N, C-alpha and C positions, 0 to 999 in steps of 0.2 A: 587360636589363630596361628597358622603356619607362616613363619618368616622366610620368604623365598629369596634366594639370591637373584638380584636384578638381571634381566636379560642383557642389558648393556654390559654388565660385569662378565657374564658368561661369554658373550660375543668377543669382548676384548681379550679374554684369556685364550680363546681359540685362535684369534688373530695373531696374538703374540707367539703362540706355539708354532703356528705355520711360518711366521717370520724367522724365528730362531732355527727351525728345521731347515728352511731355505738357506740360511747362512752357514749352518754347520754341516748339513747333508744335502747339497744342491740337487742330488740325483733322486731324492726320496719320492716314492709314489704312494705308500700306504703306511700308516702306523695304527696299532691296535692297543687299546688301554684296558687292563683287567682290574687293577687293584682298586679297592673301595675308596681309599683316600684320594687317588687321582680321579676316579669317577666322580666323587663328590666335588672336587675342585672344578672340574669342567662342566658338571651338570647341575650341581646344587642338591643332589639327592644321593643317598648311599645305598644302592641296590645291587643285586647280583646281576652282572651283565658285562657287556663290552661296548666300547666306543670304537667304531671303525672310522678312521680319518683318512680319506683319500685326498690327494693333493689338489685336485680340481673339482671336487664335489662337496656337497654339504655333508658334514659328519653326521653319523647315525648312532644313536644310543639304543642298543639292543638289550632288552631287559627280560631276564627269566623270572626273577622274583624280587620285588613285587612290581609288576607293570602298573597296576592301579595306583600304588603309592607313588611311583615315579611320576605319573601324570599329575597327581595331587600336589607334589612337592616341587616339581621342577618346571622351569620355563624354557628348558633346552628346546631348540627348534624342532628336532626330529627324534621322536621316541617311538620305538616299535617293539612289539612283544616277540619273544622267541621261546620255544621249548628246549632247543638245543642249538649248538653252533651250526647245525645243518640249515636252520631257517635263515640265519644271517648269511651263510655261504651262498644260498640260492639267489640272493639279491645282488651278488657281486658279479658284474659282467666280465671283468678281466682281472686276473690275479697277477700282480707283479712278481718278478723273481725274488725280490727281497722285501721283507716286511720288518718294520721297526717295532720292537717289543720291550716291555719292562723286564729285562733279564735279571734284575736284582730281586724281584719278588715273585715271579711266576714259577710255581713248582713244576718239576719235570713231567709229572703225570698230566697236569692241566695243559701243558704245552703239547703233549702227544694227542690229547683229545681235540685240541684246537686244530692241530696240523692234519688230523684225519680229514677234516672238512675244508681246510685251507692248505692245500698241498704246495706251498711255496718252496723254493729251492734253498733260500738262505734267510737268516735273520740277523739284525743288527740291534744294538741297544739304543733305547730312547730315553733311558733314565736321566742322563745328564742334561738333555734338552728340557725335560719336564722340571728338573731341579732348578735350572736357570730361570725358567718362566716363573716358577713358584717363589723364587728367592726374593723377587722385588714385589712388595705388597702394594696393592691399590689403596686408595683412601677408604674404600669400603672395608677391606680386610683390616687396615690399621684401626678403624673405629671399633671393630670387634676385639682386637687385641688390647686396645686401651681400656675397654670395658673389663676384660679379664684382668688386666693389671690393677684396676681399682679394687676389684674383689680381693686379689692377691694381697695388696697393700693393707686393706682393712683387716683381713683375717690374721695375717702374720704379724702386723705391727700393732694392732689394737686389741685383738681378741685372744690370740693363742696363749699369751702369758697368763690369762685368767683361767685357762684349762689346767695349768700345771699344779699338781698336788703331790706332796710327798707320799711315796708308796705306790703311786700308780705305775702301771706297766707301759712300755713303749706301745704295745698293741692297743691298750686302752686309749692312749693319746691319739693314735692314728684314727681309731674309730670315731672319737669325738671330733677330731679335726675334719675328717671327711664329711661328717654330717653337717657341720657348720658351713663348710665351703659350698656344699650342694645347696643348702638353704639360702646362701648368699648369692647363688647364681652360677656356680661352677657346673660344667657339663657332667662331671662325675667320671670322666674317662681321661687317662693320661696316655697318649699314643706315642710310641717310639718306632723309628724305622729300622733300628738295629735288628739283625736277624735273630728270631726266636727269643726276643726280649720281652719278658712280662713285667709290667709295672702297674700297680693299682693306683697309688697316689704319688709316691715318690720315695725318698729315703729319709728315715727319721732314726736318730740314735741318741741315747743318753751316754755321756762320757765316752769311755773307751769303745763302746759299741759303734760309734760313728767312724772309727778307723778300722773296723773288723774287715777282713778280706771278703770281697764280693765279686761275682762274675760281671756285674754291671760296669760298663765302661765310663766311670765317672770318678772323681777324686774321693768322694765319701763312701761310707759303707754302713752296714748294721748287721746285727745277728740274724734278723728275720724270724719267722715263726718256727721253721724247722728246715732240715736239709732239703726236704721236698718243696718247701715254700720259703725260699730265702728272701722274703719280701716283707713289707709292712714294718713290723717291729716285734721284738721278743715279748712273750707273755711273762717271762721270768725276770728280765732286767727291770728292776723297779727304780723309780726316781728317788735320788738321795740328795740331801743338802750338800751343796758344793759341786753338783753336776753341771757340766756344760750340756745344754740341750741343742741339738742340731736338727733343723727341719729344712729339707730340700724337696719341694713339691711343685707340681705344675698346676695351672688353673686354666680352664678352657671355657670359651663362650662361642656358641655356634661353630664348634670344631676348632676354633683358633686359640692357641695356647700362649701363655707366658710362663716363665720359669723364674723361681725366686728361692733363695736360701736365707733363712733368718736364724740367728743364734740367741741363746738366752743363758744367763747365769742364775742358777736356781739355789736359793738358800743363803749363799754368800758369794762374794766376789771370787773370780779366778785369780791365780797368781799374776803378778804384774807382768812377768815376761810373756805369759800367754796373751794377755790383753794387748801388749805392744805388738806381738806378731799378728794378731787379728787386725789391728789398725794399719799395719803394713799392707795386708791384703786389701783393705779398703782403699788405700792410696793407689795400689796397682789397678783396681777396678776403675777408679776415677781417671787414671792416666790412659787406660785403654779407651774409656768412653770418650775422652777428648779427641781421640784419633779416629773415631767412627764417622768419617766424612767421605763424600763421594770422591773417587779417584785414589784413595789410600789402598795399599795392597795388604790383605790380611796377613800374609807371611812376614811382611815387614813389621807389622804390629807385634807379632809373636817374637821376632828376632830382637827388636828394640827392647821389649820388656825383659826377656830372658837374659840378654847380655848385660843389663844394668842391675840385675839382682846379685847380691853377694852370695858367696858359696855357702855360707852358713844358712842363709834364708832359703836357698834352693834345696837344701836337704829336707826331704819330706814335703816339698812344695808341689801342689796339685796331686796329692795322694799321701801315702804313708809307706815307708820301706821301699820295696821294689814294686809297689802297686801304684805307680804314678801314671797319669795320663799326659799325652803330648799335645795338649791344646789349652787355650785360655778362655775360649768361648765358642759358641756354636750358633748357627742359624736356627731359627724357630718359626713356626707357623702352624700348619695343620698337624705337624709332628713336632715333638719337643726337639728332636735332633735332625735339623735340616742343613743343607749347604747354603753358603760356604761356611768354613770353620776357621777360627783364628788359630792357625797352626802352619807348620812348614808345608810347602807344596800347594798352597792356595794363593795363586799369583795373579788372579784376575781382579781388577780394581773394584772397590765397593761402589754400589749405586744407591742413590737416594731411595728410601723406602725399604731397603733391606732391614731385617730385624735380627738382633743378636742377644743371646743370653751370655753375659760375661760373668765368669765364676772363679776368681782367684781364691784358692783355699790352701791350707797347710795343716797337715796332721801333726799333733803333739802327743808324744808318749804319755800315757796315764791321764791325759786331758781330753783328747778327742780332736775333731776337725773344726778348726776356726776358719774364718773367712766369710765371704759374702757372695751373693749372686743376685743380679737384677737383669731385667730385659730392657734393651735400648733400641730405638729406631735410628737408623743412619740419616743424618740431616747435614746441611751445609755448615751448621754451627757445632757439629759433634753429636755424640749420642744423646738422644732424648730418652730419659728414664721414664718408663711407664708403670713401674711396679713399686715405687715408694722411695722414701728419702732416709729411712732409719738405717744407721750404720751397723746395727746388730749388737750382740752381747747385751741384750736388754736385761736389766737387773730385775729379778723376781724374788724379792725378799724384803 
């Protein structure tokens, strides 16, 4: 049985898109959407095609492959087949001088193929408009994210510690964790918007592996499988008594993600100073969560937190060495990394229904990455955590 995105949901998304476009770009006449994530957001199906959105006309979803599947999965009002952009161009009566495009994701070659049949004079970015629309989740979207959060909580707070066995590799733990998460209802895909970023499940590391340098723009790290595949976990790094186990993974239901980090002490307890640092990170998470209310400015949250942390704690906070990230949390939804971000430069007020992954973490030499991450919904009472209540450093001994 196919679970279809309700037509009222699709209509509301398109209505909000046009409203935001009118406010931000009053002169707009046409926007065209290519990326599969945004196509799914607006149509409820993830096919190869484009949506042509004219200011005064019904939007049309032109599908190359698979038109049949699009009809089967989507309640979008107008879906038409195309063999190439030529078919879509023939139906366009008049082309405006400027078309709004997803400039962050369209490859240059695809742009040229499209421009061959749609010879507009100028283009402007539509990315920020779509990000604003997607940032505020509907009750339908929040229900899916809550479901993902329940799976996340159950697997990382109740089941993962039972998987830990002395001598197992990081790669073995990832494989077992992935299987269990899928069996519990995870989509099996962790999607990022960062350019050319590959992620299978997330980041997992034993001890010092969790602070190993990585291209991934996050505070944690790991050795990975090889230089060609710096992902998953090492086949060679085996779990030892006394290790910190760091698991930072996404979980998705019907495309909607939550993000969570859980840590474990394997074999015996960590040194007390490491435990104390971990719980300082937990306190930072709770302080940020309390500020996740409508009207609060993300950059103010970042500034307030960072200015109130002492210099010793700031050393290796949100990373390790010179590999620190300049944020405390990020928007999340159909992608793990969405806007807005709890960081400098994000000055628009929060709105009810926005969702953030909050992840204060700190690297400790010879120990690894301590800290926590949970997913929170912005409400009038502060952030509503949907991924669990355990503070981490779960003892496994």
